[in-house]
N, C-alpha and C positions, 0 to 999 in steps of 0.2 A: 502493501501499502503506500504508494506515494505521495504524501505531508507537506502541504506552501506552511503550515506554523501547527506549533505544539504549544499548548498551554499546561505545563505541568506544576503540580504539587502542590492548588490549591485545594478549598473546600467546595465543591462543586453542583449549583444548586438545579436539578434534574427531574423534570418529572415523577419519576420514582423513588425522590428521597434527598439530600446533601452530605452529602459524603468526599471524601479523599477520590479525586477522579485527575485523565487528562484528558485534555482535547485536542481533534486532530482537527484542522481546519486543512480542505482544500481549495482553495478555486475563492467565494463568495462565501462559498456556506461550510456548514459543517459537514464533518466525514463522519466521525463517529468519536465517540465517549467510551472512554477504556478506565478497568484498575491503573495503579503510578504504577510507571514504570513499561507500557504492556506497548506501547508506540515508536514506530519509527522512527528518531530523530535526523537521521542521515537527509543535509541538503534541507529540510527545513528550518527554519528558523522557531530559536528556541523562548520565551515566554515563562518565567519561570512563576510561577504564584503564589509561591511555598510562605505560607499562614494569611491567606486570604480569602475569600471569601467571591466566587465567581460565579455571577447570578447571569436571568438574561437580561442583554441591554434595557434600558426602563424605555417603557411605551408610553409617553407623556397626553390624554386623551380630552386635554380641553388648552389648546392657547389664542390667543387675540394677539395676532401679531400684522402690524402694518394694521393699521385698526384703528378707524379713525375715532375720538376720544370725544363721550358727550356731555359727559360734567357742565364743560364748558363753551357753546355753540359759539359765543362772541369771539370767541378765538381760535378759530381750529386749529385740530395738531390730528397728529395720530401718535402711535404709537412706535417704539422702536421695530425696523424687521427684520425678515429671517436671518441675514444676514450677520445681521448682530447677536439678536436675542440666542440662536444655533449657538452662539460657539459659547454660552452658557452650561448648553444642555450636556454639548461635547465633556465641559469638562468636567458634568457632576454623574457619565452615568447615563444620559437618555439618548437612545438610538433614534426612536422616533416619533414623530407629536401626529397633533389633528389639532389643523386649524379650522376655520370656517370661514364660507363664506352666504354674504348679506342678501339673498335675491327680497329686492321691495319692488311698490308697486312699477308695475312701466317693463317693468327687467324679466331676462327669463332664463331658468338654472342653466342653460349649454352655454349660455354667452355669458352670466358669473360666473360659472365654473371656471372658463378659460381664460377671463378675462384673473381670478386670483395664481393658477398657476402659471401663469406668465411671470408674473408678479415671482413667484417661488423660483423658477426653473436657479436652478446656476448659482443661485444663492441662500442656500442653505447647507448648514455642515450634517446633516444629520436626516435621514428620509421623512418624510411628511403626508401626510392625508388633506381631505376638506370634507368637515359636515358643512351640510345644504342649508341657512337656517333659512325659513321662512317664515317675511314680515308684513304683516299689516293687512289692507287690505284688495288681496292679493288676486286676479284673476280666478275662472275655471280654471282656463287653459293655462295654468304655470302650475297646477296636481296634474294634470294630462305628463307634463313633463317627467313623473317623479318616477315610474317604472323606465324610462330609457335613461335617466342615471344613475340607476341602482344597479342597472345590466353593462354599464361603462364601471365600474368600480368604485360606485360614489353610493355604499347603501343607507348610507347616514342622516340622520335628520334630525333641527332642531326649533323646537317655540318658543319664546317665550311670552307665557301666558299674565305678566303688564309688566308697564313701560315702566323701568324700572327708578325713573325721574322723574318729577314734574314737566305737562306737558310745555313747548319752547316753538319759540315760530321757524328758531335753526336749525331743532333737535329731531330728525324723523323719527317717529315711534317705531316700536321692535314688536309691541302684541300684536297676538295672532286670535282674532277670538276665536273659543270655542267651537264652533259650528267647524268655521273651515281646519282648525285641531282636528277633530272628529275626521272631518274631508277627508284628510293627506292622512290622519291611521286607517283610514280602508285603503289608501293606496299605496300605500310602505307595506302593509302587511300584509297582502293582494302579490306583491312583486319579489317580499323576501328581504325589507331592509327593518332599520330601527332607529325610535323619535328622541330622540332628547330633551330635557322637557327643564325649562329655568320656572321650576314652581311657586307660587307669590297671585296671592288675590288683589286682581288690579282693585275692584273697590275697596277694599280694606288699605293696599298701601297709597291710592291717591288720598284715599278720606282722610290718614292719616298726615297728606302731607297737608294737605287744606287747613284742618285743623291745626299742627304744628306752627302755619304760619302764622292760623289768627292770633293765638297764643302768644308767641312771641318767642315759640320755643323753637328755636333755628339750628342752636347749638349743634356738633357734629356729633357729639358721645351721647346725642339724642338717636344715634342711627339703629338701633336695638329695636326702640319704639316705636317704631314706623316700618321697619322691613321685619313684622313680629311674626313668631314663631308657630302663633294661630294663623296667619297669613299662609304657614307655609304648612299648615298642615291641613287648611281650606282647597290650595292651588294642587298639592298632590293628592289628596282623599275625590276631589273630585275628576280630575288623567287619570288616575285608574279607574272610577268608572268605566269612560269612557275606551280606555282599550280595552278593557276586560268584553263591551260592549263591542269592537270594532276587531279585536283579536290580534291587535299591534302591540310588539314589543315595544315598553319604554325604558327609559335608562332617566332618573333626574341628575340633573348637573348638581353641585354641589353644595347638596343636602349638607344645612347647615344648624337643624334644632334635631329635637331627638324625639317632638311630630312624627316629620318627615322620615327617617328613622322606622320608627314606630308604623306607618302607614307601608311603610316598601316590605318592610319587613310580614306584617300581618299579610299582602299578596303575593308576595313568593311562600308563604306556606299553606296556601291558597290555587299556588299552582301554575300561580300567572307569571311572563318569563318581567317580570320588573327587577332594575338593581337596578341599586341608588352605588355616585360617585361624593367623597368629601374632599378635602381640599386639609393640603398640613395646617394652615392658618388659620382654619376653624376649627380643628384639633387642638391644637397650641397658644392659641390666645380667648378670648374671652373679653363681650364690651368693655369687663373695666381697663382692657385695653387702651382704650379709644381716649383716654385721660391725660395720660402719655405726650411727653414732650410732641415726639413723630408715632403716635396711636395711630395715624391715619396711614403708617402705610405699610400695617394688615388690614386693612380694608377691602374688603371686594365689598358688589352685590348679588347673594340679600348681606344682611348686616350679620357679624360677630353674634354672637349669643350670649348664654350663659353655662355654667358651671357643669349647670347638668345633661347639656348639651354633648359638652368637653366628656363626658364623661359613656356617655351613649355613640357617641361616633368613633368612639376610641374601643368600647367593646362592637365592635358593628366591624370596626377594622381587623381586630385581632382575631376576633373570631370568628361569626359569620355576621352577614348580612349588610353589610358595608362592603362593596368590590372592589371599589378605585379608589385611592389618590391621586387626584390630581391638582392644579394649582390655579387654575383662572388668567394665568398667564399675561398681562398686563404690562406691560415694561415701557418706562418714561424716567426722567433725570428726579432725584427728589426734588426740586423745585416743583417740578411740571404736579410729581403726588399731593406735595405738600400744600399746591397753588390755593384750594376749597376750604371751609373751614367749618360748613355748613351741610346740613341737612341733604340742602336742597344743589350743593355742589362738591363733596368731596372727590377725588377718584376714586374710581375704582377699583377693582385687581390690583396684580403687585409684579415685583421680579423674582420671582420662585422659583422655576425650572430649577435652575440649576443644585442649590440648594435640597429637591425633592428625596432623592434616594437617602442621602448621608440625612435627614430628619426623619424619615422615613423607619433606617437603623437603628440610629440613640432614641430615638422616643418607640419605636415599638419593637423592639427585637431585645434590646438592652436595659429600658427601663422598663415595659409588661409583659416581654416572655416571648412577645412573637412568637412563632417557628418562622426558620430561614423558607423552608419553600410558600408561608406566606407572608413575606416580604418581595418572595419571586412575585405571586402571585398581584399584593393589590399595585406591585411599582410596574409591572408586566404584564406577566400570561393572562389574567382577566378583563384589561384591557386590547388586548391580543386579542383575544376569543371574542366577548362583543362587540367589537366593531370587526371582525373581518375582518385581522391581517394574521390571527393563527392560520396550520402553525411554521407559518414564515418568518412571525415576531413571537416573540414574547417568550421564546422555551430553548430553553437548549438539548436541543435531540439531533444525531441526526437528517439531515435535507434540509433541513433549518436554515435561516441563511446566519452567516455567524456574529454574531453581535453581541458583545460579551461588557462588563461593566465588572473590572475586580476592582473591590471593596476592600479598606485595610481595616482590620474592626480594632489594632490598637494605638489607634491615629487617635489619641485623644488632646482638645484645644479649646480653645474661644473664637469662634469665630469673628473677623474684623474685616473690613472692605478690602484689603488685600485678597482677603479668598475667596472673592469672586470676580467678571472676566465678564459685566454686560452693561450698566453706566457707572452711576454715581453712587448707588444705594444697593443694602439689601433689608430689607425687613428679619431678618438671620443673625443679623450683627450683635456682638452681645452673648449668643446662646451657645451655650457648651456641647459638642459634642464628642461621642467616644463612639470615630468610625467613621468613614467619609472614602468616597472615592477615588482612586488614584490614579490608572485606568482605564479608557474606554474604547473599544472597537463596532467598527461598523463593517460590518461581511471583511471580515478576514480585517480589514485592514487596523493601525492603533491610530487614533485620531487625537486623542488628549494624553496624554502620561508626565502624572503628575507637575502636574502646573502648566508645563507648555502644552502648544497650541499643534499640533501637527498635520490634521489635518487639515483642506479649503470647505468653500461657502459650494463648489461644482463637486462634493462628493455627497450628497445628500441628491435622494431623487424620488418621486409621486411615486408609492406605491397603489398597487389595483386591489381593492376589496370587496370581499364575497363573505359573509353572515351563513354560518353551518347550522342549517331548520336546528338543530337542538336546541342551540340559546337563542333563535322567536321562535320558542316551542315551550317550556319552559326554562325556571332560572337554575342556568349549570354553575355559573360559580356568582 
């Protein structure tokens, strides 16, 4: 057996469990996973992983790069693009990310996908795909394009059940009404797709904005009282009722509250193909953090919630019920991130993809006893399965892409600005970690190693996806 690369001596996380293994790579794919010392190394590059954890390259299912910033419509700007943000992903062990293309009234799905793909081509350090976001009062003809998009390799769609900010003439709405959501679900289910949902109740959120404005309670520390736990509960349960009626698989993005976790858990117990995603900032910060000098660095929409919600999220991540750990990546400068101070203009999202695997390891494995298999599942495998990247992505097995991250579990430090490679801040500055990614491989090539970026923006490729029928029929991960 002729191999191009042998990763030897590490604790390798495979579908059959974690243990000392060697990984043999031929070309861009894993050729074999074998017992230590069993693989021929003549003519191959040998990468010594002794003492390291070897996990599937991270799959980040929720990013917003080169995306219009909605919080300050009078001063239009965009988030950093893939050429900037995926540099951090490479350093942090993420090898595939899924961004969004927004289809608004007057646009078509094919043209919007084409435009978004052109922006990424040649500009990403890691592989990528796109969810198709359906926004506003879309015409019926747009929904007839869903099947074609799924057949073309883009089987995941997204809707907002609320506009996350108050109405403004310069800010296009993102909400899709429930009539159109049900109409989309029917077509998505028919053709083998899945619907990702930002679940908050429109009436409640907009009433809270109106009431708090009238009462003079505009300080951004009140965000969790506008984007409430009850709002998540109402939207999740209403969406699940529609999903049950249409037979559509649903994935709730950035689940933030105990109520959301419980709603998805009940649906899963009944056999519905329902999946919950959360974010590392929801699991590690709560609404009290807004009162800190740089507290809004950890804000996204919906808001941070309460300690009881953090506990529920960790139970779901460590055990079962929360399938994926994402970031809602929305990279900006620190000045732009902190420009707003009120409930109506705080900038959502943050730059967190680079820290995702290291935080998951420290907070999940080290502090809470998460198994290595579960670590790989929430950072890579489950997202790959749910969104149709598996088994090319998200798993270390023969035939899969040789996307690997080597993590050093002995590396203990307090994170500083110098540990990050995207912009001029990280919400994770000052956080203590016990383990951190040190080497990242994309399709058999080392693209980042111990703080040095070795790959380029031409390395990333668009990945066509097809979701396994089992994922769409019942909760499988």
